[in-house]
C-alpha positions as CSV (number, residue, x, y, z in Angstrom):
1,M,39.4,10.8,11.3
2,E,38.0,10.9,14.7
3,I,35.1,13.6,14.2
4,K,33.9,11.8,11.2
5,H,33.8,8.0,12.5
6,L,31.7,9.5,15.4
7,R,29.1,11.1,13.0
8,Y,28.9,7.8,11.4
9,N,28.1,5.8,14.8
10,K,25.5,8.3,15.5
11,L,24.0,8.2,12.4
12,F,24.0,4.2,12.6
13,V,22.7,4.5,15.9
14,V,19.6,6.8,15.2
15,M,18.5,4.5,12.1
16,L,19.1,1.7,14.7
17,L,17.2,3.3,17.1
18,F,14.3,4.7,14.2
19,L,13.8,0.7,13.0
20,V,13.7,-0.3,17.0
21,V,10.9,1.9,17.1
22,L,9.3,0.5,14.1
23,L,9.7,-3.0,15.2
24,S,7.9,-2.7,18.4
25,T,5.1,-1.8,17.2
26,A,3.9,-5.4,16.8
27,T,0.7,-5.3,18.3
28,V,-2.0,-5.8,15.8
29,Y,-0.5,-5.5,12.2
30,A,-0.8,-9.0,11.2
31,D,-1.7,-10.8,8.2
32,R,-4.0,-13.0,8.9
33,G,-7.6,-13.4,6.7
34,L,-8.0,-11.6,3.2
35,S,-6.2,-8.7,1.7
36,V,-5.7,-7.2,-1.8
37,G,-3.4,-5.4,-2.9
38,V,-1.5,-3.9,-6.7
39,D,1.6,-3.6,-7.5
40,L,3.0,-0.4,-10.2
41,G,6.4,-0.5,-11.4
42,V,8.9,-1.1,-14.2
43,R,9.5,-4.6,-15.7
44,D,13.0,-5.4,-17.3
45,F,13.5,-8.6,-19.7
46,I,17.2,-9.4,-19.1
47,G,17.2,-13.0,-20.9
48,T,20.0,-12.7,-23.6
49,D,17.2,-14.1,-26.1
50,I,14.7,-11.8,-25.0
51,G,16.5,-8.5,-23.2
52,K,18.5,-7.9,-25.8
53,N,15.4,-6.9,-28.2
54,L,13.0,-5.6,-25.9
55,N,13.4,-2.2,-23.7
56,P,11.9,-2.0,-19.6
57,G,8.4,-1.4,-19.7
58,P,5.4,-0.1,-17.5
59,G,4.0,-3.1,-15.2
60,A,1.1,-3.7,-13.1
61,G,-0.2,-6.3,-11.0
62,M,-3.2,-6.8,-8.6
63,Y,-3.3,-10.1,-6.0
64,M,-5.3,-11.7,-3.4
65,Q,-3.6,-13.2,-0.4
66,F,-5.2,-15.2,2.3
67,G,-2.6,-15.3,5.4
68,I,-3.4,-18.9,7.0
69,T,-1.1,-17.5,10.1
70,D,0.6,-14.0,10.7
71,V,4.0,-15.7,9.0
72,L,2.2,-17.6,5.4
73,A,-0.1,-16.6,3.4
74,L,-1.5,-18.5,0.1
75,K,-1.4,-15.6,-2.7
76,L,-3.3,-15.3,-6.6
77,G,-2.4,-12.7,-8.6
78,M,-2.5,-11.3,-12.4
79,L,0.4,-9.4,-14.0
80,G,1.4,-7.7,-16.9
81,S,3.6,-5.1,-19.2
82,I,4.3,-3.0,-22.3
83,H,7.5,-2.9,-23.9
84,A,8.5,-1.8,-27.4
85,G,11.5,-2.9,-29.4
86,E,12.8,-4.6,-32.0
87,G,12.1,-8.5,-33.3
88,L,13.3,-10.3,-35.4
89,Q,11.5,-12.3,-38.8
90,N,13.0,-13.6,-41.9
91,N,16.8,-12.6,-40.8
92,R,15.7,-8.9,-40.3
93,S,15.1,-6.4,-37.8
94,V,11.2,-5.2,-37.3
95,D,9.8,-2.8,-34.9
96,T,7.2,-4.8,-32.1
97,S,5.3,-3.6,-29.5
98,T,4.9,-6.6,-26.8
99,V,2.4,-6.8,-24.1
100,F,3.3,-9.7,-21.5
101,G,0.3,-10.9,-19.0
102,G,-0.5,-14.0,-16.9
103,M,-1.2,-15.4,-13.8
104,N,0.4,-16.9,-10.6
105,I,0.0,-18.5,-7.6
106,G,2.5,-18.7,-4.5
107,V,3.2,-18.1,-0.7
108,D,4.1,-15.3,1.2
109,F,6.3,-15.1,4.1
110,D,6.5,-12.7,6.6
111,L,9.6,-12.2,8.4
112,I,8.7,-10.1,11.3
113,P,5.1,-10.5,11.6
114,L,3.1,-8.7,13.7
115,A,5.3,-5.8,13.3
116,V,4.4,-1.9,11.7
117,L,7.6,-2.6,9.1
118,Q,7.2,-6.0,7.7
119,P,9.9,-7.4,5.3
120,I,8.7,-10.2,3.1
121,I,9.4,-12.7,0.4
122,D,7.3,-14.8,-1.6
123,I,7.9,-17.3,-4.2
124,G,5.4,-19.0,-7.0
125,I,4.6,-20.8,-10.2
126,G,2.2,-19.6,-13.2
127,G,1.5,-19.5,-16.6
128,Y,1.8,-16.6,-18.9
129,R,1.8,-15.3,-22.7
130,L,3.9,-13.3,-24.6
131,G,2.7,-11.9,-27.8
132,S,3.8,-9.2,-30.2
133,N,3.4,-7.8,-33.4
134,Y,6.1,-9.7,-36.1
135,Y,8.3,-11.0,-32.9
136,M,10.1,-14.2,-33.3
137,M,7.7,-16.2,-31.8
138,Y,5.0,-19.1,-32.9
139,N,6.3,-19.0,-37.0
140,N,8.4,-16.9,-39.2
141,G,6.1,-15.7,-41.6
142,Q,4.9,-12.2,-42.5
143,T,2.0,-12.7,-39.4
144,N,-0.4,-10.1,-38.1
145,S,0.2,-11.3,-34.9
146,T,1.9,-14.0,-32.9
147,S,1.9,-15.0,-29.1
148,V,3.1,-17.7,-26.9
149,I,2.0,-19.3,-23.6
150,T,4.5,-20.8,-21.3
151,W,5.4,-21.1,-17.7
152,G,7.4,-19.4,-15.2
153,V,8.9,-19.7,-11.4
154,N,9.1,-16.1,-9.8
155,A,11.0,-15.5,-6.6
156,G,10.5,-11.9,-4.7
157,T,11.5,-9.8,-1.7
158,G,10.6,-6.2,-0.6
159,F,8.5,-4.3,2.5
160,D,5.2,-3.4,4.1
161,Y,4.8,-0.7,5.9
162,F,1.3,-0.2,7.6
163,I,0.0,3.4,7.4
164,N,-2.8,1.9,10.1
165,K,-4.7,-1.4,10.8
166,E,-6.4,-1.8,7.3
167,V,-4.0,0.2,5.1
168,S,-0.2,-0.9,4.0
169,I,2.3,0.5,2.0
170,G,5.8,-1.2,0.2
171,A,8.6,-1.7,-2.4
172,R,8.7,-4.9,-4.7
173,V,11.4,-6.3,-6.3
174,S,10.8,-10.0,-8.1
175,Y,12.6,-12.7,-10.6
176,L,10.6,-14.8,-13.0
177,Y,12.1,-17.8,-15.1
178,M,10.0,-18.3,-18.1
179,P,11.4,-20.4,-20.8
180,V,10.0,-19.1,-23.9
181,P,9.5,-21.2,-26.7
182,A,10.2,-20.0,-30.7
183,V,10.0,-20.9,-34.3
184,V,13.3,-18.4,-35.6
185,N,14.0,-18.1,-39.2
186,G,12.1,-21.7,-39.2
187,V,14.0,-23.5,-36.8
188,G,12.6,-24.3,-33.0
189,K,14.4,-22.6,-29.9
190,I,13.7,-22.2,-26.3
191,L,14.6,-18.6,-25.1
192,D,15.5,-17.2,-22.0
193,G,12.6,-14.7,-21.6
194,S,13.7,-14.3,-17.9
195,N,12.5,-10.8,-16.4
196,I,12.5,-8.6,-13.5
197,F,10.1,-6.6,-11.7
198,A,10.3,-3.6,-9.0
199,G,7.9,-1.1,-8.0
200,I,6.0,-0.3,-4.7
201,N,3.2,-1.7,-3.8
202,L,-0.3,-1.3,-1.6
203,A,-2.5,-3.0,-0.1
204,Y,-5.7,-3.0,2.3
205,H,-6.2,-5.5,4.7
206,F,-9.4,-7.1,5.7
207,N,-8.5,-9.0,8.7
208,F,-6.2,-9.5,11.1
209,S,-6.1,-12.0,14.2
210,K,-5.4,-9.2,16.9
211,G,-7.2,-6.0,17.5
212,G,-10.8,-6.7,15.2
213,M,-11.1,-7.7,11.4
214,G,-10.7,-4.4,8.9
215,M,-13.8,-3.7,7.6
216,M,-15.7,-6.8,8.6
217,M,-14.9,-5.6,12.7
218,P,-18.3,-3.6,12.5
219,M,-20.0,-7.0,11.8
220,G,-18.5,-8.9,14.8
221,C,-18.8,-5.9,17.0
222,M,-21.9,-6.1,16.9
223,G,-22.5,-9.9,16.5
224,M,-20.1,-9.9,20.2
225,G,-22.6,-7.4,21.4
226,S,-25.8,-9.0,20.9
227,H,-24.4,-12.1,22.3
228,E,-22.9,-10.5,25.8
229,N,-26.4,-8.4,26.4
230,G,-28.7,-11.7,25.9
231,K,-26.3,-13.1,28.8
232,E,-26.7,-10.2,30.6
233,N,-30.5,-9.8,30.4
234,K,-31.0,-14.0,30.8
235,G,-29.1,-13.2,33.9
236,E,-31.4,-10.1,35.3
237,Q,-34.2,-12.1,34.1
238,T,-33.2,-14.8,36.5
239,H,-32.2,-12.9,39.3
240,R,-35.7,-11.4,39.4
């Protein structure tokens, strides 16, 4: 037993040291300025109303983010996913292919700013569209296409690992609460369209508060260099 506990203790110490090393390189990996990213993963409708009829499906998203500080950033994003399953019309089940998509705005918080490994949380609100063939939305007739537009509130967490000053990779898990107005067999209802997204994240950061400005760095250097050279030349002329 003592040997087993000793192994666990050693493993814990190694993991702790690894985490300390990751977090100690906190000099240039800031999130001020503009960054863009993509999310790739799976979305699953977990609500009892919609989730029981839809299978999890592939999802993707893209966003633009502007870091006001090293901790706080404003975020604008688009997302979508595709799902297969069974819909309900006229008291019978039919095969359906459901497309989900929308836009949201929100804020992003870096819990450990400037570190190479940055845990994050984000919250937001958005507008979304859920549409399918013969699904349980909008009316209960034999329509070729039905859809509904609604709103939702999302909250998520994850982490970013900076490969270098410009590129980060990470993971995301987010929950979206979404009420879905519908007419099922002639009766108006508000369905639970809550869903969860889990996936990977890839982002490019154009600007940093310390250590340069990403792709804009060469322009900044050129401008600064010209300014300094102008001072030097002026000083030389005055000296002469």
